[in-house]
N, C-alpha and C positions, 0 to 999 in steps of 0.2 A: 750122179755122173753115171754115162752107156760102161760097158766094154769097150766098141768100138772107140770110145778118146779117147787120145793119149796123154788125154791132162792128168790121170787115174793111174800111168802107169810111166810118166816120164820123171826123169828121178834131177835135178842141183847140184850138185856134188862139188865144193868147194872148200879153201886153201888146201891144190892140194900143192906140192909141191912144183916146181914153176921146170925140172926137169920130165916132167911126165907126159906125158901124146898119148894122144888117139889109143891108139894098141894097149896100151897099160893098162886104158881106162876099162877098155872093152875086157879085158882078162881080170881083171881087177873083182869085175860085178856077174864074169862067167858063171860062178861058181852056185847066183842063186837061181842059177833058166835064162834063156834065150835073150840074149842082146839085140835089138834089133835098131838100134844105133846108139853107138856112143863120137863124142866130138869133145877135144880140149882147144878150150877159148884160148886164143892163140893175141895176138900185140896184132896190128895194122901194120903192112910196110917188113913186121919183124917175126918170120916164118920159126924164127930159133929163137920163142923169148913164148911162151904162155903168159896165160892174163891169170890160171891158180886158180879157176875154175873150167868146170863140165861140167854136161847133160847125157844121159845115157836115157835109155828107152829099154823098156823092160815088152817083152811079150803077155804080162797079166798086170793085174794092179796085186792081184798076192803078189809075186816074183817081187814087185818094187816095192812094197810093204816091205818086204822078209828084207830086202839090203838095203833101206832106207832106214831102217831098227837095227840091222847087225854092224851095218858101216859108218853110221851117224860116231862120234866122237872118237872115230879109230883110228891110227897112230899110224898115218903112212911114213917114211924119212923125217923121222921127226919133224912134224907136223900135223894136229889134231884136224883132221876135217868132216867138214857140214856134210850133211847130206839126208836130205828130206826131198819131200812130191816136189817137184817143182809145181812154181803159181799159174798159172795159164800167160797166156801173150797178153796183152791187152791192143 
């Protein structure tokens, strides 16, 4: 993987509390470095209902690795979240 590819900087974050929104996700990961992008996936046609997962793109692979290893298994609002490097889009 080369440094310009987002695949090594993009994180999948799952099992999020349904109350969590994109700004909250961005804030959660900002302590690990520069968050280039963050999004909590919402149910189609239900802007008030989160799907319980999202994606965060960090500015470097090192920041993404640190964030993933620190956040994976962390409890947020009673839910143990899953955080790892996202698989490439097919």
